[in-house]
Backbone bond lengths (Angstrom), bond angles and torsions (degrees), N, CA, C in turn:
res aa  C-N    CA-C-N  psi(-1)  N-CA   C-N-CA  omega(-1)  CA-C   N-CA-C  phi
1 M - - - 1.507 - - 1.552 103.75 -
2 S 1.269 110.19 133.35 1.514 119.17 179.24 1.460 114.40 -82.61
3 K 1.322 119.26 156.17 1.382 124.82 176.81 1.483 109.00 -71.74
4 N 1.366 118.89 151.04 1.448 125.50 176.86 1.533 104.79 -90.22
5 P 1.385 122.69 108.63 1.401 123.54 -177.26 1.530 115.59 -64.40
6 F 1.297 116.93 -14.50 1.440 119.48 174.58 1.456 116.79 -72.29
7 D 1.378 114.64 -22.37 1.525 121.04 179.79 1.482 114.37 -94.78
8 L 1.239 116.05 -8.91 1.494 121.52 177.03 1.483 116.41 -60.12
9 G 1.334 114.50 117.58 1.488 118.35 174.04 1.619 112.52 71.09
10 A 1.306 118.41 18.49 1.463 115.68 -175.19 1.463 111.84 -60.22
11 M 1.325 114.87 -41.93 1.534 121.52 -178.90 1.549 107.29 -65.56
12 A 1.281 115.62 -42.06 1.442 115.51 -177.01 1.544 114.61 -68.04
13 N 1.412 111.79 -35.98 1.386 115.69 178.02 1.586 110.57 -68.30
14 Q 1.329 117.23 -35.63 1.390 123.21 176.03 1.560 111.44 -59.82
15 A 1.355 112.33 -49.63 1.378 118.59 173.39 1.445 117.04 -54.78
16 K 1.376 117.08 -47.25 1.431 119.54 177.13 1.563 111.29 -61.61
17 G 1.297 120.89 -38.68 1.474 125.72 -179.89 1.445 108.54 -66.30
18 M 1.363 120.19 -34.36 1.428 119.40 179.24 1.610 112.16 -77.71
19 K 1.261 112.20 -34.33 1.482 115.64 172.66 1.582 111.40 -60.89
20 A 1.387 111.99 -48.53 1.479 114.55 -178.26 1.568 106.76 -62.13
21 A 1.279 119.60 -44.44 1.456 118.09 -178.76 1.541 112.22 -59.05
22 Q 1.406 111.07 -42.12 1.509 112.46 177.50 1.553 112.74 -63.34
23 A 1.323 117.85 -36.48 1.436 123.22 179.46 1.526 108.77 -64.23
24 V 1.314 117.51 -45.82 1.485 123.20 178.09 1.511 109.89 -59.62
25 G 1.349 114.97 -49.68 1.522 118.37 178.13 1.507 112.05 -62.44
26 Q 1.299 120.36 -36.71 1.461 120.56 179.46 1.486 111.11 -69.24
27 A 1.333 117.77 -40.24 1.482 124.65 173.91 1.550 112.59 -56.22
28 A 1.314 111.10 -47.53 1.507 120.39 -179.07 1.560 109.36 -66.65
29 L 1.330 119.45 -41.46 1.348 125.11 177.75 1.518 113.98 -65.78
30 T 1.354 114.72 -43.60 1.424 117.07 -178.34 1.602 110.02 -68.38
31 S 1.326 115.83 -36.45 1.464 121.51 173.35 1.568 112.38 -62.41
32 A 1.225 115.58 -44.35 1.437 122.16 177.44 1.510 114.62 -62.77
33 Q 1.416 112.54 -42.74 1.442 113.53 174.25 1.493 113.68 -63.35
34 E 1.327 116.77 -46.23 1.437 122.93 178.05 1.492 109.05 -51.10
35 I 1.357 118.67 -50.03 1.464 122.49 -176.96 1.562 109.43 -64.70
36 A 1.376 115.81 -40.06 1.481 118.40 -179.45 1.513 108.57 -64.62
37 Q 1.301 118.12 -42.03 1.497 120.26 -178.16 1.556 109.06 -63.43
38 L 1.292 115.11 -40.50 1.480 122.72 -176.66 1.522 105.08 -68.75
39 N 1.389 124.89 -40.49 1.377 121.42 179.78 1.515 110.99 -69.88
40 Q 1.297 118.63 -35.31 1.552 123.78 177.29 1.518 108.53 -61.39
41 R 1.382 114.69 -53.12 1.501 116.18 175.32 1.464 114.56 -57.11
42 A 1.232 120.24 -42.58 1.450 124.00 177.82 1.526 112.99 -59.19
43 A 1.361 114.67 -47.53 1.395 120.63 -179.61 1.523 109.78 -62.41
44 Q 1.352 119.45 -48.52 1.390 121.17 179.92 1.532 114.91 -60.18
45 E 1.402 115.34 -40.21 1.389 119.48 179.22 1.520 113.64 -65.17
46 L 1.431 110.51 -44.04 1.497 116.71 176.52 1.472 112.87 -60.56
47 S 1.323 121.29 -38.41 1.473 123.62 178.31 1.498 111.80 -69.76
48 T 1.238 120.21 -35.00 1.514 123.78 175.13 1.518 110.35 -67.97
49 R 1.262 117.29 -43.26 1.487 126.36 -175.14 1.532 107.38 -70.08
50 L 1.322 116.23 -46.14 1.452 125.07 -179.33 1.554 109.28 -60.51
51 Q 1.327 118.94 -44.19 1.501 122.65 176.73 1.517 110.78 -60.40
52 A 1.335 115.00 -46.75 1.453 120.29 178.58 1.537 109.65 -57.04
53 K 1.331 111.43 -54.44 1.585 115.11 -175.55 1.549 111.01 -59.15
54 V 1.368 116.76 -41.72 1.384 117.50 -173.87 1.587 104.86 -68.52
55 A 1.311 121.21 -44.40 1.476 120.38 174.16 1.538 114.10 -54.34
56 E 1.223 116.36 -38.22 1.464 119.44 175.06 1.396 114.47 -69.96
57 L 1.345 116.04 -37.82 1.510 119.42 -179.98 1.454 110.19 -72.51
58 M 1.391 121.75 -25.09 1.440 125.06 177.08 1.508 112.42 -67.36
59 K 1.277 113.78 -26.36 1.544 121.46 -178.24 1.453 112.18 -72.31
60 T 1.390 112.82 -24.97 1.537 119.51 -175.68 1.560 110.95 -78.07
61 Q 1.239 112.33 128.52 1.534 117.20 177.90 1.536 111.73 -94.98
62 D 1.215 121.89 -32.40 1.514 129.42 -174.04 1.465 105.47 -82.35
63 P 1.392 122.60 122.90 1.451 123.11 176.22 1.487 112.21 -62.08
64 K 1.376 119.87 -41.63 1.468 121.83 176.17 1.509 111.86 -55.39
65 A 1.266 115.00 -44.96 1.430 121.90 -173.78 1.654 106.03 -65.64
66 A 1.421 111.50 -42.09 1.469 111.23 175.91 1.475 116.68 -64.10
67 F 1.363 113.77 -34.77 1.457 116.99 179.06 1.546 109.00 -69.16
68 D 1.261 119.54 -43.51 1.437 125.46 178.33 1.591 110.92 -58.87
69 Y 1.351 112.57 -42.65 1.409 119.75 177.71 1.566 111.47 -61.09
70 V 1.358 112.58 -49.34 1.495 115.84 -178.51 1.481 109.90 -62.40
71 H 1.331 115.48 -40.10 1.546 118.85 -177.76 1.492 112.83 -68.96
72 A 1.292 117.31 -42.38 1.424 127.01 -174.15 1.528 110.96 -76.64
73 E 1.328 118.15 -49.14 1.384 123.60 -170.58 1.524 112.64 -99.41
74 V 1.341 119.62 -57.60 1.415 123.01 -169.48 1.543 110.51 -68.05
75 L 1.289 115.98 -50.15 1.491 118.25 -179.00 1.527 111.55 -65.20
76 Q 1.283 116.93 -40.09 1.556 119.40 179.41 1.499 106.40 -62.07
77 D 1.359 117.80 -53.05 1.428 119.05 -179.45 1.555 115.01 -56.50
78 A 1.424 112.39 -40.96 1.484 113.83 -179.92 1.520 110.59 -65.03
79 A 1.398 116.53 -39.06 1.456 118.32 178.12 1.525 109.80 -60.70
80 K 1.291 120.17 -42.87 1.403 125.19 -179.57 1.569 109.53 -63.08
81 E 1.284 117.00 -43.47 1.455 122.10 -178.71 1.551 109.23 -65.85
82 V 1.297 117.76 -42.15 1.508 122.64 173.60 1.491 110.76 -54.88
83 A 1.309 115.61 -49.62 1.469 120.44 -174.82 1.523 110.97 -65.96
84 D 1.344 115.82 -39.49 1.477 118.40 179.11 1.530 111.41 -68.34
85 Y 1.280 114.35 -35.49 1.591 121.09 179.19 1.496 106.40 -61.78
86 Q 1.500 113.38 -49.72 1.457 118.55 -175.52 1.532 108.39 -60.79
87 A 1.261 119.51 -44.27 1.455 122.81 179.98 1.529 112.55 -59.60
88 Q 1.300 118.86 -42.39 1.449 123.16 176.52 1.520 108.76 -68.58
89 L 1.288 121.08 -42.78 1.478 123.58 175.62 1.475 114.24 -59.74
90 F 1.286 117.75 -45.60 1.471 122.86 177.66 1.585 109.56 -58.08
91 Q 1.373 116.93 -44.06 1.406 127.71 -179.16 1.537 107.26 -58.19
92 A 1.294 118.11 -46.76 1.470 120.50 -176.96 1.620 110.75 -69.10
93 L 1.358 112.65 -35.14 1.441 116.75 -179.85 1.476 109.93 -68.21
94 A 1.464 116.51 -41.82 1.438 119.52 -179.28 1.534 114.80 -65.92
95 S 1.282 110.58 -35.44 1.569 112.88 177.50 1.538 111.55 -69.76
96 G 1.339 118.98 -38.71 1.458 121.52 176.64 1.527 109.68 -64.97
97 N 1.302 118.16 -40.45 1.423 124.27 -179.59 1.560 111.77 -60.69
98 K 1.383 113.34 -41.57 1.459 119.49 178.52 1.604 110.99 -62.89
99 E 1.246 115.49 -41.73 1.477 121.13 -178.69 1.402 111.32 -66.56
100 L 1.444 118.75 -41.33 1.480 121.53 179.03 1.555 109.27 -70.52
101 A 1.276 120.16 -30.57 1.540 123.39 176.52 1.454 106.65 -68.14
102 K 1.311 121.15 -42.30 1.526 117.22 179.31 1.574 112.64 -68.91
103 I 1.284 118.22 -34.87 1.460 121.72 172.82 1.463 114.15 -62.96
104 A 1.348 115.22 -47.16 1.391 118.77 175.35 1.470 116.66 -56.11
105 E 1.313 113.09 -49.45 1.463 123.32 178.08 1.535 111.01 -56.28
106 S 1.257 117.27 -43.93 1.400 122.62 177.68 1.566 113.72 -60.79
107 M 1.336 111.27 -44.04 1.455 120.54 -176.45 1.557 108.41 -64.52
108 I 1.337 115.83 -44.38 1.470 124.02 176.08 1.488 113.03 -55.67
109 K 1.332 113.21 -51.34 1.443 114.81 178.75 1.575 115.74 -63.71
110 D 1.297 111.71 -38.69 1.534 111.67 175.91 1.427 114.39 -65.66
111 S 1.492 117.85 -35.75 1.429 119.53 -179.54 1.540 107.12 -67.12
112 Q 1.345 115.25 -43.62 1.443 119.64 -177.55 1.575 107.71 -57.05
113 H 1.231 116.31 -52.65 1.496 120.67 179.89 1.544 113.50 -50.52
114 D 1.436 111.42 -48.02 1.479 118.11 -179.05 1.431 110.22 -65.09
115 L 1.314 118.64 -39.17 1.531 120.54 179.21 1.569 112.23 -64.46
116 I 1.357 113.66 -37.87 1.496 115.39 -177.52 1.603 106.25 -73.40
117 H 1.302 118.60 -35.26 1.448 121.84 175.67 1.542 110.98 -64.45
118 F 1.328 116.87 -44.50 1.490 119.69 176.60 1.468 112.80 -59.43
119 V 1.304 120.40 -44.05 1.481 124.76 -175.77 1.593 107.35 -66.96
120 N 1.301 114.46 -47.30 1.496 119.68 178.78 1.519 109.96 -58.33
121 E 1.317 116.25 -45.60 1.490 120.07 179.07 1.543 113.18 -63.10
122 A 1.331 114.00 -45.10 1.454 121.54 176.68 1.526 115.11 -56.46
123 T 1.323 111.00 -49.81 1.453 115.58 -177.23 1.499 118.31 -75.43
124 Q 1.455 113.43 -23.36 1.467 117.43 175.58 1.573 108.81 -76.58
125 N 1.329 122.41 -22.28 1.409 122.37 -179.09 1.570 112.90 -103.71
126 A 1.345 112.85 13.56 1.488 120.08 -178.80 1.577 105.08 -68.22
127 P 1.290 113.90 143.47 1.545 118.40 175.25 1.500 113.06 -64.50
128 A 1.309 116.20 151.99 1.419 118.10 178.22 1.624 112.08 -60.24
129 G 1.248 110.86 146.51 1.497 118.24 179.06 1.586 109.11 91.47
130 T 1.188 121.43 -4.42 1.518 118.69 179.12 1.504 110.61 -103.64
131 E 1.342 118.47 20.42 1.417 121.13 174.78 1.506 118.18 -51.95
132 P 1.405 117.06 -40.99 1.460 115.08 179.25 1.571 112.45 -66.73
133 Y 1.378 112.13 -31.33 1.521 113.42 -179.22 1.446 111.23 -75.35
134 T 1.392 117.22 -35.56 1.427 116.94 178.87 1.435 111.74 -69.10
135 S 1.457 118.40 -35.91 1.393 120.96 172.56 1.523 118.01 -56.51
136 V 1.434 115.11 -41.47 1.432 121.76 174.26 1.504 112.13 -62.28
137 F 1.433 109.14 -42.11 1.483 113.21 -176.93 1.571 111.93 -64.36
138 K 1.370 116.48 -43.01 1.428 125.22 -175.28 1.621 104.35 -67.06
139 T 1.327 121.44 -39.85 1.322 122.39 175.24 1.655 114.30 -58.64
140 S 1.314 105.56 -51.02 1.525 113.08 178.66 1.460 109.77 -57.66
141 F 1.326 117.55 -44.21 1.441 123.14 -177.59 1.510 110.96 -59.96
142 N 1.334 113.38 -47.26 1.610 119.15 178.96 1.596 108.99 -60.26
143 N 1.338 114.60 -38.09 1.451 115.21 173.03 1.477 116.11 -60.13
144 A 1.391 109.50 -42.89 1.577 116.87 -179.64 1.529 110.83 -67.03
145 L 1.428 117.49 -34.00 1.381 117.67 176.43 1.553 113.41 -65.03
146 Q 1.422 113.32 -37.09 1.465 116.07 175.02 1.483 114.19 -62.88
147 N 1.394 115.64 -36.55 1.517 119.20 178.10 1.506 103.50 -70.10
148 F 1.314 119.80 -41.45 1.456 123.88 -177.93 1.615 105.34 -54.43
149 E 1.265 117.08 -48.97 1.504 121.57 -178.07 1.565 110.07 -65.60
150 L 1.277 117.40 -31.40 1.551 119.84 176.69 1.584 105.62 -69.11
151 I 1.312 117.43 -42.07 1.519 119.93 -177.37 1.589 105.50 -65.60
152 R 1.356 117.05 -43.94 1.478 118.27 -178.83 1.542 108.57 -60.99
153 A 1.343 118.88 -43.73 1.463 119.92 179.02 1.459 113.09 -62.94
154 A 1.418 116.93 -39.32 1.464 117.88 173.27 1.439 117.13 -62.20
155 M 1.331 113.67 -37.30 1.591 120.63 178.72 1.561 103.70 -65.15
156 A 1.310 118.19 -50.50 1.477 115.32 -179.11 1.432 113.71 -61.65
157 D 1.371 120.65 -33.55 1.485 122.07 177.56 1.514 109.15 -66.60
158 S 1.333 118.47 -38.02 1.440 121.97 -179.75 1.579 111.28 -66.04
159 F 1.323 114.50 -42.03 1.526 115.20 171.70 1.534 112.89 -61.04
160 V 1.281 116.94 -46.68 1.455 117.69 175.89 1.589 112.28 -61.47
161 G 1.329 118.08 -38.99 1.457 117.87 177.81 1.590 111.58 -65.36
162 F 1.316 112.95 -33.79 1.509 116.09 178.77 1.506 109.08 -66.47
163 E 1.467 114.76 -46.51 1.474 117.15 175.71 1.476 112.88 -56.38
164 K 1.294 116.84 -42.06 1.452 118.90 -174.16 1.545 109.97 -67.78
165 S 1.369 115.88 -37.67 1.498 121.07 173.04 1.527 113.01 -57.94
166 V 1.394 113.29 -47.41 1.408 116.65 -179.84 1.542 111.76 -61.18
167 E 1.385 114.24 -42.94 1.439 122.60 -177.48 1.587 109.28 -62.77
168 N 1.344 117.40 -42.09 1.390 123.70 177.09 1.514 115.83 -62.15
169 M 1.398 112.45 -40.98 1.522 117.30 175.95 1.480 107.93 -66.84
170 S 1.353 117.27 -38.84 1.507 118.98 -178.71 1.522 109.83 -65.02
171 Q 1.342 117.72 -39.21 1.435 119.92 -178.65 1.559 111.33 -71.04
172 F 1.332 115.43 -36.31 1.432 121.53 178.64 1.542 106.63 -65.78
173 S 1.251 117.99 -44.16 1.502 124.66 175.54 1.521 109.32 -55.90
174 A 1.354 118.70 -51.52 1.436 121.98 179.97 1.563 111.87 -60.96
175 A 1.280 114.96 -41.10 1.462 118.94 178.99 1.558 111.41 -62.76
176 Q 1.370 114.98 -39.62 1.470 117.21 177.74 1.496 110.20 -65.91
177 N 1.377 117.10 -41.85 1.440 119.75 178.16 1.557 113.51 -62.13
178 N 1.284 112.79 -42.57 1.481 116.18 176.16 1.542 114.09 -61.77
179 A 1.377 113.72 -40.71 1.449 116.61 173.84 1.455 114.91 -61.34
180 A 1.314 117.92 -34.59 1.387 125.68 -173.61 1.681 105.03 -74.47
181 K 1.276 114.03 -35.18 1.494 115.85 179.81 1.593 108.07 -76.67
182 Q 1.293 119.96 -32.42 1.528 117.14 176.91 1.463 114.69 -76.59
183 N 1.324 123.47 -18.45 1.371 123.50 179.82 1.539 112.04 -125.09
184 P 1.270 120.45 57.92 1.387 122.56 -172.83 1.563 117.46 -69.60
185 K 1.306 114.47 -22.70 1.508 123.79 176.13 1.326 120.29 -99.19
186 K 1.455 117.54 4.11 1.462 122.95 -173.08 1.575 106.21 -71.19
187 K 1.301 117.16 131.90 1.356 123.49 -176.19 1.541 108.55 -108.17
188 S 1.334 116.98 141.54 1.584 117.93 175.12 1.533 105.73 -79.23
189 S 1.373 111.43 148.40 1.508 113.77 173.49 1.370 119.35 -98.99
């Protein structure tokens, strides 16, 4: 009596799936915790700075001096803080993305290995006289593996594209921050 190839490694595959789901969940949780901590720090820093700026602003008697102070000091500092926050947020997103890409790559490789094993096991246990059918099946499977590889490559490209987008946004934010530092007294007309 031959083995049923559909039952091979079912428990192992379920365990792999559960481990992968746990890894994805852990990566998402880590990223969410990092972003939550970043938000908490930013809120605390903003509150502290805002109290200090309001106290300094209350000392000013001249409305023009108050406006100049708000424009030159408060708005410039706020722009810098936003740029710093964005850079930290982009870094957190990029590190989470890298972890998810590693997990996805590992899952794809495991699935590909399991499928190859399944096909080999199924064709080895095929009854006599089914060679033409098993040949067609193997050819179809090899074509499917090539498509599988194309999908994997597209997924990897999408992760790289996301990383580049995050990096570009971070660079843009840094450029804005540098421009604000270089022109602290520039007034709008």
